[in-house]
C-alpha positions as CSV (number, residue, x, y, z in Angstrom):
1,M,33.8,9.9,-139.1
2,A,36.4,8.2,-136.9
3,G,34.9,5.3,-135.1
4,S,31.8,4.9,-137.3
5,I,30.7,1.8,-139.1
6,P,31.1,1.9,-142.9
7,N,27.8,1.9,-144.7
8,T,29.1,-0.7,-147.1
9,F,29.5,-3.1,-144.2
10,I,26.0,-2.4,-142.9
11,D,24.5,-3.0,-146.4
12,D,26.5,-6.2,-146.8
13,L,25.4,-7.4,-143.3
14,L,21.8,-6.9,-144.1
15,T,22.1,-9.1,-147.2
16,R,23.8,-11.9,-145.2
17,V,21.2,-12.2,-142.4
18,D,17.6,-13.3,-142.8
19,I,15.1,-11.0,-141.0
20,V,12.6,-13.9,-140.6
21,D,15.2,-15.9,-138.7
22,I,16.1,-12.9,-136.5
23,I,12.6,-12.1,-135.6
24,D,11.3,-15.7,-135.3
25,S,14.0,-16.4,-132.7
26,R,12.3,-13.8,-130.5
27,V,8.7,-13.6,-131.7
28,P,7.3,-16.9,-133.1
29,L,6.1,-16.3,-136.7
30,K,3.5,-18.1,-138.8
31,K,3.6,-18.4,-142.6
32,A,0.9,-16.3,-144.2
33,G,1.2,-16.6,-148.0
34,K,4.6,-15.4,-149.1
35,D,5.1,-13.4,-145.8
36,Y,5.0,-14.2,-142.1
37,K,2.7,-12.9,-139.3
38,A,2.6,-12.6,-135.5
39,C,0.9,-10.5,-132.9
40,C,2.9,-7.3,-132.7
41,P,5.6,-7.3,-130.0
42,F,5.4,-3.5,-129.8
43,H,1.7,-3.1,-128.8
44,S,-1.0,-5.2,-127.3
45,E,-3.3,-7.0,-129.8
46,K,-5.2,-10.2,-130.3
47,T,-5.4,-10.4,-134.1
48,P,-1.9,-10.6,-135.7
49,S,-1.1,-7.4,-137.7
50,F,2.7,-7.7,-137.6
51,T,4.0,-8.8,-141.0
52,V,7.6,-9.8,-141.9
53,S,8.7,-10.0,-145.5
54,R,11.6,-12.3,-146.4
55,Q,11.6,-10.9,-149.9
56,K,11.9,-7.3,-148.8
57,Q,13.8,-8.1,-145.6
58,F,11.4,-5.7,-143.8
59,Y,8.8,-5.8,-141.1
60,Y,5.6,-3.7,-140.7
61,C,2.8,-3.6,-138.2
62,F,-0.6,-2.5,-139.6
63,G,-1.7,-1.8,-136.0
64,C,0.9,0.6,-134.6
65,G,3.1,1.4,-137.6
66,A,6.3,-0.2,-136.3
67,S,8.6,-1.0,-139.2
68,G,12.1,-1.4,-140.4
69,S,15.0,-3.7,-141.1
70,A,16.6,-6.3,-138.8
71,I,18.8,-3.6,-137.2
72,R,15.7,-1.5,-136.3
73,F,14.0,-4.6,-134.9
74,L,16.9,-5.3,-132.6
75,M,17.0,-1.7,-131.5
76,D,13.3,-1.6,-130.7
77,Y,12.8,-5.2,-129.4
78,D,16.1,-5.8,-127.5
79,R,16.6,-2.1,-126.7
80,F,20.0,-2.0,-128.3
81,D,21.6,1.2,-129.5
82,F,22.6,1.2,-133.2
83,V,26.1,-0.1,-132.7
84,E,25.0,-2.9,-130.4
85,A,22.3,-4.0,-132.9
86,V,24.9,-4.1,-135.7
87,Q,27.3,-6.1,-133.5
88,E,24.6,-8.5,-132.5
89,L,23.7,-9.1,-136.2
90,A,27.3,-9.4,-137.1
91,K,27.8,-12.1,-134.5
92,T,24.9,-14.0,-136.0
93,A,26.6,-13.8,-139.4
94,G,30.0,-14.7,-138.1
95,L,31.4,-11.2,-139.0
96,E,33.7,-8.8,-137.2
97,V,32.4,-5.2,-137.2
98,P,34.9,-2.7,-138.7
99,F,35.2,0.8,-137.5
100,E,36.5,3.7,-139.7
101,G,39.6,5.2,-138.2
102,G,39.8,2.6,-135.5
103,R,37.3,1.6,-132.8
104,P,35.9,4.3,-130.6
105,Q,37.9,5.0,-127.4
106,A,34.8,4.1,-125.3
107,R,34.8,0.6,-126.9
108,A,38.5,0.0,-127.0
109,A,38.5,-1.5,-123.5
110,S,35.6,-3.8,-124.2
111,V,36.6,-7.4,-123.6
112,S,36.4,-10.4,-125.8
113,N,33.3,-12.5,-125.9
114,D,35.0,-15.5,-124.2
115,L,34.3,-14.0,-120.7
116,Y,30.6,-13.6,-121.5
117,E,30.5,-17.1,-122.9
118,L,32.3,-18.5,-119.8
119,M,29.8,-16.7,-117.5
120,E,26.9,-18.2,-119.4
121,Q,28.5,-21.6,-118.9
122,V,28.9,-20.9,-115.2
123,S,25.2,-20.0,-115.0
124,Q,24.2,-23.3,-116.7
125,Y,26.4,-25.1,-114.2
126,Y,24.6,-23.5,-111.2
127,I,21.3,-24.3,-112.8
128,S,22.3,-27.9,-113.2
129,Q,23.3,-28.1,-109.5
130,L,19.8,-27.1,-108.5
131,R,18.6,-30.2,-110.3
132,V,21.3,-32.9,-109.6
133,N,23.4,-31.9,-106.6
134,P,22.9,-34.0,-103.5
135,E,22.2,-30.8,-101.6
136,K,19.4,-29.8,-104.1
137,D,16.5,-30.6,-101.7
138,L,17.9,-28.0,-99.2
139,A,18.1,-25.3,-102.0
140,V,14.7,-26.2,-103.5
141,S,13.1,-26.1,-100.0
142,Y,14.5,-22.6,-99.5
143,L,12.9,-21.4,-102.7
144,K,9.6,-23.1,-101.9
145,N,9.5,-21.5,-98.5
146,R,10.0,-18.1,-100.1
147,G,7.1,-18.9,-102.3
148,I,9.1,-19.0,-105.5
149,S,7.6,-21.3,-108.1
150,G,9.5,-23.5,-110.4
151,E,8.4,-21.4,-113.4
152,T,9.8,-18.3,-111.8
153,A,13.0,-20.0,-110.9
154,K,13.3,-21.0,-114.5
155,Q,12.5,-17.6,-115.8
156,F,15.3,-16.0,-113.7
157,E,17.6,-19.0,-114.3
158,L,18.2,-19.4,-110.5
159,G,20.8,-21.9,-109.6
160,Y,22.7,-23.3,-106.7
161,A,26.4,-23.1,-105.6
162,P,27.0,-26.2,-103.5
163,S,29.0,-26.3,-100.3
164,G,32.7,-27.0,-100.8
165,W,35.7,-24.9,-101.9
166,N,36.5,-26.1,-105.4
167,N,33.3,-27.3,-107.1
168,L,33.5,-24.6,-109.8
169,A,37.1,-25.2,-110.6
170,Q,36.5,-28.9,-110.9
171,A,33.6,-28.3,-113.2
172,F,35.8,-26.5,-115.6
173,A,39.0,-28.6,-115.1
174,N,39.0,-29.7,-118.8
175,D,39.4,-26.1,-119.9
176,S,43.1,-25.1,-119.5
177,Q,42.3,-21.4,-119.7
178,A,39.2,-21.6,-117.4
179,K,41.0,-20.9,-114.1
180,N,42.5,-17.6,-115.1
181,K,39.2,-16.5,-116.6
182,L,37.2,-17.6,-113.5
183,V,39.6,-15.5,-111.4
184,K,39.2,-12.6,-113.8
185,T,35.4,-12.7,-113.6
186,G,35.5,-13.0,-109.8
187,M,34.1,-16.4,-109.6
188,L,37.3,-17.9,-108.1
189,I,39.4,-16.1,-105.4
190,S,43.1,-16.6,-105.9
191,K,45.4,-17.1,-102.9
192,E,49.0,-16.0,-102.6
193,N,50.3,-19.6,-103.0
194,G,48.6,-19.7,-106.4
195,Q,45.7,-21.9,-105.3
196,S,42.1,-20.7,-105.7
197,Y,38.7,-21.4,-104.2
198,D,35.0,-20.8,-105.1
199,R,33.7,-17.3,-104.1
200,F,30.1,-18.6,-103.9
201,R,29.3,-21.6,-101.6
202,E,26.0,-22.9,-100.3
203,R,24.0,-20.1,-102.0
204,I,21.0,-19.7,-104.2
205,M,22.6,-18.1,-107.3
206,F,21.1,-15.2,-109.3
207,P,22.8,-14.5,-112.7
208,I,23.1,-10.8,-113.3
209,R,22.6,-9.9,-116.9
210,D,23.3,-6.7,-118.7
211,K,20.6,-5.1,-120.9
212,R,21.8,-7.2,-123.8
213,G,21.1,-10.4,-121.8
214,R,24.8,-11.4,-121.3
215,V,25.7,-12.8,-117.9
216,I,28.2,-10.4,-116.3
217,A,28.1,-11.3,-112.6
218,F,26.2,-13.2,-109.9
219,G,24.5,-12.6,-106.7
220,G,24.2,-15.3,-104.1
221,R,21.8,-15.7,-101.1
222,I,23.1,-18.0,-98.4
223,I,20.7,-20.8,-97.3
224,S,22.5,-21.6,-94.1
225,E,23.2,-19.5,-91.0
226,G,26.4,-18.0,-92.4
227,T,27.3,-14.5,-93.4
228,P,27.0,-12.3,-95.4
229,K,23.4,-13.1,-96.2
230,Y,23.8,-11.7,-99.7
231,L,27.0,-11.7,-101.7
232,N,27.7,-10.1,-105.1
233,S,30.5,-10.6,-107.6
234,P,33.2,-8.0,-107.4
235,E,33.8,-5.4,-110.0
236,T,35.4,-6.9,-113.1
237,D,36.2,-5.9,-116.7
238,I,32.6,-6.9,-117.6
239,F,30.8,-5.9,-114.4
240,H,30.5,-2.3,-113.0
241,K,27.7,-2.3,-110.4
242,G,27.2,1.4,-110.5
243,Y,26.0,1.0,-114.1
244,E,23.9,-2.2,-113.9
245,L,20.4,-3.0,-112.6
246,Y,19.3,-6.6,-111.8
247,G,16.2,-7.5,-113.7
248,L,16.4,-4.8,-116.4
249,H,16.9,-7.4,-119.1
250,H,13.7,-9.2,-117.9
251,V,11.7,-5.9,-117.9
252,L,12.9,-5.1,-121.4
253,K,11.8,-8.5,-122.7
254,Q,8.2,-7.8,-121.7
255,P,6.0,-7.2,-124.8
256,G,4.9,-3.7,-125.6
257,E,5.8,-0.3,-124.1
258,V,7.6,-0.2,-120.7
259,K,5.1,2.1,-119.0
260,S,6.9,2.2,-115.6
261,I,9.9,0.7,-113.9
262,L,9.9,0.0,-110.1
263,V,13.3,0.3,-108.4
264,V,13.6,-2.0,-105.3
265,E,16.5,-2.9,-103.1
266,G,17.4,-6.5,-103.8
267,Y,17.2,-9.2,-106.4
268,M,15.0,-11.4,-104.2
269,D,12.4,-8.6,-104.3
270,V,12.6,-8.6,-108.1
271,V,12.1,-12.3,-108.3
272,S,9.3,-12.3,-105.7
273,L,7.4,-9.6,-107.5
274,A,7.7,-11.4,-110.8
275,N,6.5,-14.5,-109.1
276,K,3.2,-12.6,-108.5
277,V,3.2,-11.3,-112.0
278,V,4.6,-7.8,-111.2
279,N,7.1,-7.7,-114.0
280,N,8.4,-4.1,-114.0
281,A,10.9,-4.3,-111.1
282,V,14.7,-3.8,-111.1
283,A,17.2,-3.7,-108.2
284,T,20.5,-1.9,-107.6
285,L,23.4,-4.2,-106.8
286,G,24.5,-3.3,-103.3
287,T,24.8,0.4,-104.1
288,A,22.6,3.5,-103.7
289,I,20.8,4.6,-106.8
290,S,23.2,6.7,-108.9
291,Q,22.9,9.2,-111.8
292,N,24.2,6.4,-114.1
293,H,21.3,4.2,-113.1
294,V,18.8,7.0,-113.7
295,Q,20.3,7.8,-117.1
296,L,20.0,4.1,-118.0
297,L,16.3,3.9,-116.8
298,V,15.1,7.0,-118.6
299,K,16.1,5.4,-122.0
300,Y,13.3,2.9,-121.6
301,T,10.4,4.4,-119.6
302,R,8.7,7.7,-118.8
303,E,7.9,6.7,-115.2
304,I,10.3,5.6,-112.6
305,I,9.0,4.5,-109.1
306,Y,11.4,4.2,-106.3
307,C,10.3,1.8,-103.5
308,F,11.7,2.3,-100.0
309,D,11.1,1.3,-96.5
310,G,9.0,3.9,-94.6
311,D,11.6,4.3,-91.8
312,S,14.1,7.1,-91.4
313,A,16.8,5.1,-93.3
314,G,14.4,4.5,-96.2
315,R,13.4,8.2,-96.4
316,K,17.1,9.1,-96.4
317,A,17.8,6.7,-99.2
318,A,14.8,8.1,-101.1
319,W,16.1,11.7,-100.7
320,R,19.4,10.5,-102.2
321,A,17.4,9.1,-105.1
322,L,15.6,12.4,-105.5
323,E,18.9,14.3,-105.7
324,V,20.4,12.1,-108.4
325,S,17.1,12.1,-110.4
326,L,16.7,15.9,-110.6
327,P,19.3,16.4,-113.3
328,S,17.3,14.0,-115.6
329,L,13.9,15.6,-114.9
330,K,12.2,16.9,-118.0
331,D,8.8,17.2,-119.5
332,G,7.0,13.9,-119.8
333,L,9.2,12.1,-117.4
334,Q,7.9,11.3,-113.9
335,F,9.8,10.2,-110.8
336,K,7.6,8.8,-107.9
337,F,8.3,7.5,-104.4
338,M,6.6,4.6,-102.8
339,F,7.1,3.9,-99.1
340,L,6.3,0.6,-97.5
341,P,5.0,0.1,-93.9
342,E,7.8,-0.4,-91.3
343,G,9.1,-3.9,-91.2
344,E,7.8,-4.7,-94.7
345,D,9.6,-5.1,-98.0
346,P,8.3,-5.7,-101.6
347,D,8.6,-9.5,-101.1
348,S,6.4,-9.5,-98.0
349,M,3.9,-6.9,-99.3
350,V,3.2,-8.6,-102.6
351,S,2.7,-11.9,-100.7
352,K,0.1,-10.2,-98.5
353,L,-1.6,-8.0,-101.1
354,G,-1.2,-10.0,-104.3
355,A,-0.4,-8.5,-107.7
356,Q,-3.5,-6.3,-107.9
357,G,-3.1,-5.0,-104.4
358,F,0.6,-4.2,-104.9
359,R,-0.2,-2.3,-108.1
360,E,-2.7,-0.3,-106.3
361,L,0.0,0.6,-103.8
362,E,2.2,1.6,-106.7
363,A,-0.5,3.9,-108.0
364,Q,-0.4,5.7,-104.7
365,A,3.3,6.6,-105.0
366,K,4.1,10.2,-104.4
367,P,5.3,12.5,-107.2
368,L,8.8,13.8,-106.8
369,S,7.5,17.3,-106.1
370,D,5.2,16.1,-103.2
371,F,8.0,14.1,-101.6
372,M,10.5,16.9,-101.9
373,V,8.1,19.4,-100.2
374,D,7.1,16.9,-97.5
375,Y,10.8,16.0,-96.7
376,L,11.9,19.6,-96.5
377,L,9.0,20.5,-94.2
378,E,10.0,17.6,-92.0
379,K,13.5,19.0,-91.7
380,S,12.5,22.5,-90.7
381,D,10.0,24.3,-88.5
382,Y,8.4,26.3,-91.2
383,R,6.2,28.1,-88.7
384,S,9.1,30.0,-87.3
385,I,11.3,32.6,-89.1
386,D,14.4,30.5,-88.4
387,G,12.7,27.4,-89.8
388,Q,11.6,29.2,-92.9
389,A,15.2,30.4,-93.5
390,R,16.4,26.8,-93.0
391,L,13.8,25.6,-95.5
392,I,15.1,28.1,-98.1
393,E,18.7,27.0,-97.5
394,L,17.7,23.3,-97.9
395,A,15.8,24.0,-101.1
396,K,18.5,26.2,-102.8
397,P,20.7,23.3,-104.1
398,L,17.7,21.5,-105.4
399,M,16.3,24.5,-107.3
400,S,19.7,25.1,-109.0
401,Q,19.3,21.7,-110.7
């Protein structure tokens, strides 16, 4: 089949990689006779029942039955699809993946790894500035005032973009190709005269990673009085905000099944929730929730909880989320809606309630059907004939989905 990966390449690849090294880099293994053991990453346990055989290049869990090759492990642990898992293994082995009949059209436009590598270097630069820049105390004080611990800042790889117009360009001055790449990834803004300047200045920096963990963009929160308060990278060859969710990579790294995913508004909400050990939150990136987002989420969980402000704007946004979720609704999949008191956001609520209190609030989220009925009743006077007719008209487009 055109675009498929030859079986001979897959067989060769599996002989070139060592499943013990692949798994040990993600789940620390301990030698147990001729094999290796660990607590299973796919279910909760205290006594290790997850076994990896170097001789057989195979893993098996005696507790939950999870098993397979290095490819299957990457698919289940890193949540890669098959092609992504093969590509990841091939990169480890220093191989290029061949495609029969040419590379699939959907992948023909994918860019070379150098942009991802550059963005990773940019992330490390911002992290270093949070440690060594003369302005670091201002940035660290901001995070402390928001209640963000050093451990959480490290977990999310938060950094700092210092004031000034050409810090980033200077940091990569030794790379002759860096300027064009930094412009291409949106990190530098190019002027008509050929000069360029840093897009992000005097901001706490949030690296935005795709589901594979690659840095594809940044969000920045200003720590002075300037505007805009939050600034995201523009759309680029590697960043399409309508298809990405901040924090999804962190959620997928959690051990075991992803029982639910909480969708919030901003990346500071995601970080603040994780700071209180609420580790299932993701955020859209300056856009409303879309069908693409929903299709991405339902790959990984059976319960999606949308979190909104309880005011009219929040309920309107929730209705939009309901509309784009309906086409994905099927047996075993739940969409719920959680509304916060006016003037509150997830950050403030988890600070007041703590992790347990916030989870109890999550548990009270309305099922999609309840929210739909409540919202429609709010929009019509169902006690009158005209109101009942309006209710039917409002419901028709939803029922067709």
